[in-house]
N, C-alpha and C positions, 0 to 999 in steps of 0.2 A: 446561545451562540457565543463562542469564545473569540475574543478579538486578539490580534497579534500586531502590536505597534512595531514600527521599524525605524531604523536610523534614517537620516535625511541629509541631502546635499542641495544647497541652494546657490544659484548663480543668477546674476543680472544679465539678461541677454544684451541689453544696450542701455545707454543713459549715463554712463560714467563720464564720457566727454562732455555731455550736456551739463552735468552737475558741476564739473570743475570749471569749464569755460563760462557757464552762465553765472555762477556765483562770483567768479573773478571779475567779469566784465561789469555786471550790474553793481557790484560793490565799489569798483573804481569810479564808475560814472556817478554813483550816489555821493561819494566823498568829494569829488572834484567839480561837480556841477553846482552852480548857484541858483538854478531855476527850480522852483518848488514843484511844478507839475512833472518835471523830469525825475526828480528825486522820488516823487510819489509813484511814478510808473516803475522805477527801479525797485523800490520796496515791494510793490505789488508782485512783480515777476520773481523777486527773490523769495517771497512768501510762497508763491505757487511752486517753484522748483524745490525748495527745501521741504515744503509740506507734502508734495507728491512723493518725494524720496522717503520721508518718514512714514507716509501712508503705506507704501510698498513694504518697507521694513517691518512695520507693525503687522501687516497681513501675513507676511512670510512666517513670522515667529508664532503665529496663532493658528496655522493650518496644520491639521494632523491627517496623515494617511494611514489607515488601519486595514489590514487584511483580515477578513473574517475567518479564514481557514489557512492554517500553516501548511497542512498537507491535504491533498485531494486524491481520491481514488475512484477510478472508473474503468469499465471494461472497454476493450478496443471496439471501434465502430459505434461508440455511444457518445452522447453529448455531455460536455463538461460545463458545470455551472460555477461561475466565479463571482464572488461578492466582495466589494471594496467599499469601505465607509470613509468619506471625506468630511472632516469637521472644521468649522470655522468658530473658534473659541473667542474671537475678538469682539469688541463692542462696535466695530465698523463692518459694513457689508463688503464682501469680496465680489467684484463684478466680473462676469464673463470669464470664468475659469474653464480652461480646456484641459480635460482629464483624459489621459491615455494610459492604458496598461499594455505592456509588451507581452504578447501571447507565446513567445518562443516558437517551438515547432508546431504548436496547436493551430489547426486551420480555423480562422475566424472570418465570418462573413459580414458581421455588423456589430454595433454596440460596444466595441472595446475602446471607443473614443466618443466622449460626450462633452456638451457645453452647458455649464451650470453657473448660476449666480447664487451665492450663499449670503443670506442676511446674517445679522449679528447673532451669535450663539445658536447657530443652526448647523445642520448636517444633511448630507444626501448619501444615498446608497447607489453605487454604480454596479450594475449587473450585466454580465455578458456571457455568451455561450460559445464554446469552441468544440469542433468535431475532432475526436481522437482517432485518426486513421492509422496510427502506428503504435505498436506496443513499445514500452520503454519507461524510463524514469526521466522526467523533464522538470525544468524550472520555468515558471512564468513570472514576469516582472522584469524590472521594477516599474512602479507607477510614476508617471510624470504629470505635474500640474503646472500649467502655464497661465499666468495672469499679469496684471499690472495695476497701477493706480487708476483712478477714474479718468484721468486725462491721457493715459497711455504713454506717459513720458518715461517711465521706468519699468518696462516689462521684466518679468522674472520667470525663472523655471525652477520648480521644486521637485526633486527626485527622491523617492523613498528607496532606502537601501535594502528593503525586505523583499523576498520572493516567496512564492508558494511552490512546494514540491508536489509534482503530479505523478502518481503511479498509474500507468495505463496497463491494466492486466490483460492477459491473453483474451481473445474474443470468447464469449460464452458459447459453449457447444453442449450438445446432448450426448450422453454415453449410456449404454445399456449393456452390461456384461453380467453373465450368470455367475453366481458365487460357486467356487469349487467345493464339491463334497457336501453341498447343502449348507455351507457356512454363509450366513447372510452378512451384509454390511451392517455394522453397528453392534450393539450389545444384545445378546440373545438370552431370554429368560430360560431358566432350567430348574428342575426340581432337585438337582444334586447340590447339597449344602456345601460341598467342597468349593464351589464357585461363588460363595457369598461375597457381595461387594460391601465392605464396611463403610463406604461413603453413602450408601442408600439404605437408611433405616426404614424398615417396613412397619413394625409394630413392637409392642412390649408384652411380656407375659411374666407370671410369677416364677420365681426361681424353683428349679427342681433338682433333685439329687443327681449329680454327675455333670451339671452344667459347668462350663469353663468360667473361671473368675473374671477373665478379661471381658466377658459379655455383660457383666453386671453394670447397670446404669445407676451409679451411686447417688446422683443428684435426685433422680425420681424416687429412688428407694428411701432417701432421707425424708422427702416430703410425704411419701405414703405412710411411713411409720408414725408421723405426727397425727394422722387421722384414724389410727387403730383399725386398719383394714381387716376384715374377717379372715382374709387369706394369710394374715400374718402368722397365725399359729402353724401353718403348713410350710410356708416359704421363709419364715423369719423376717418378713417385710422386705425382702430383696426382689428386685425387678430385673429381668433379662432383656437385652436388645435382640430383636430379630431383624435380619437384613434381607434385602432382595438378592436372589441368587441369579447371577448373570455370567455369561461367558463372553469375555472381551476378545475381539478379533482385530487387533490393530492392523493398519494398512501401511506398508512401506513401499514407496515407488522408487524404482531405479531409472532415472531419466538419462539416457545416453545422448549426448550432444557433441560427440567427437566427429569433426568433419571428415576425418580419414576413414570412418566406417560407413559413411553415407555415399550414395552415388554422386559423382562429381557434377553431373549435369543438373541435378535437382536438389542438391544438398540444402540450399537455403529454404526452399518451400517445404521440404520434408522435415527439416529441423523445426520450423515454425509450427508445422502441424503436430509434431510430437509434443511441443510445449503446450499447444491447445489441448491435446489429449490428457496431459498431466493435470492441467488446471481443471478440466471437466471431471476427472476422477476424484480430485481433491474436494471439489464442490459437492459431488454426489456423496462422498464419505461423510462430509460435514453435515449434510442434511440427515443422514442416518445416524448421527451422533457417534461416529466411529473415530477413534484416534488415528491420525494420519501423520506420516513423516515422508521425507524424500531425500534421495541421494542424487546430487548433481555430478555428472561425469562429463567433463569437457576435454580432458587430456590426461595422459598418464602422469603428469607432474602433480605435485601436491596442490598447487594453486588452482588446478582444474578439477579438484574433487572436494566437495563439501557435503556435509550431512546435517539434516534437521531431524532429530529423533522423533518418533511417534508421540503425539500428545493431543489432548482435546483442544488445545489453544494455539495451534500452529497454522491455521488456515491463512490468516492475514500475512503472517511471516512468509509462508510458502508462496503466496500469490505475489508478494513484493519481490521475492527472489526471482520468480519466473518473469516478472516484468523487467527486471534489471539485466537479464541475460542478453549479452551483446553478441549477436551472431556474426558481426563484422570483425570481431577480435581475431587476431592471428594466432589461434591455438595450433599447437603442433599436431600434425596428422600422425596417427598411430597406426602402424602396420601390424597385421596378425603375427603372433609369436610363433616360434618354431614348430610347436606341436599342432598347428592349424586352428587353434582356438583364439578368437579375438581377444584383445587386451581388455575390452569392456566387459566381456563375460568373466574373465579372471578376476577383475576388480569386484564385479557383482557377487561372485562366489565368495571372495574374501570378506566382503562387508556383510553378507548374509549369515556368517557364522556368529555374529554378535547380536542377532535379532532375538527377541523374546519368543517364548513358546506360543505357537498358534498364529504367528504373524502371516498375513497375506502379503507375499512378496511379488510385486508386479513390475515387469520390465517394459519400458517404452523406448522404442528406437528401431533401428534397422534389423533385418534378419541376422541372427547370430551364426547359423550353420548347425548341422546335426551334432558335430562333435562338442560344440559349446553347450547345447541342450543336455546332452548326456552327462557332461561334467557338472552342470548345475543341478541335476537330479540328486546329487549327493546331499543337497541341502534338505531333502525330505527326511533325512535321518535326524535333523534338528527340529522336526515337526513343523516345518514351514509348508505353506501351500504356494505353488508357483503358477504364475500366469504371465502371458506374454502378449503385448500389444505391438504388432509389427507393422511398419510402413515400408512397403517395397513395391517396385514396379511389377514384379511377378506375384501371382496369387500363391498364398501359403496354405497348407493344410490346417484344419481346425485343431488338430492335436500335434503337439511337438513330441519328439522321442521321449519316452517316459510317461506318456499320457497326460502331460500338462496341457492345460487349455491355451490355445493360441488364437488371437483375434487379428484380423486384417484391418488396419486403419485406412479409412477412405481418404483419398488425396484431397478432396474438397467436399463442401456441403456442411449442413448444420449437424448432422449425425457423425460421430467419430467412427463407430463400427457398424 
């Protein structure tokens, strides 16, 4: 478990006036009094005041607050576990420390505030749970530790400057869509050597006349020649790599989150459901070891369009971006263009021209209209397969114009379609 120390800020809650007035009064009485027992009591109380102050200062300098996780990730409607380590590195005990962590917008029902006493060179682990009811990116913290000297004369408050970033992903949903044209999610084995994947070596074999030089495994060939393999006379001691033959079908999602294209009465709920559908599709593709990317479309402006190219390592990045989408932002509403095709469809069409051969191009958002589907069919000339996940108050046919598969997103429930 990696620890993340943080900066700190310390303040004395009270006791400054006691220190100044107490030291001044008892010092004056000690100097000007001729009675021995009065001087003794003055020295005794001066020792208590100064000693208590030094005790508090010493404890403050030796208490460390360490967050165990700098970043936390959880799906919506799940519980978040937070661990904080509080250390007392001093040679004196720290009595009755009140430790409190600020949960931010996370709902907490207990355990984010505890009372502990730490002996010398000891530590304790504070654990609390929070319920993540909303999707988003939040900060929790800082941690505050309140304590004092044993007599309670100089209470202090120690605040850590560190926070933990929490990514609350969209709620986990189930999605089952049939692949178009028999193309599965993931990499499909094939007997055609044109689709060999050079990152997946299957076996080795002796060199034969006509083999490409780039297939020769020179390191193994050098070792084999040292042992005088019997096949050396036929192959010259050279060994050829053989690779797995696979067909890669990357997935690219076009997520339309433009408020102007959603029904005004339900745009918030529909957009949240579209985000859940995108997350479910990305998780399903990841399980099937499929490369996945996404295009975020929030408005016609450049700031509302971002692209994450398909890759085998983009799942966490995509989920983080989905968590960070702010539906309350005042994005410009986009009206359909003059030819009757929505602006989102035109942007999807333009972005699709740059996708690689065989990409599954999946649209998620409101219904586009027949003219938009007809325009998007031109992408099939680029050897792309088109699918549409539509959320709409009206039922939509299972096939869009051009025989592309179209799915109706359910407005609520565990299953997306």
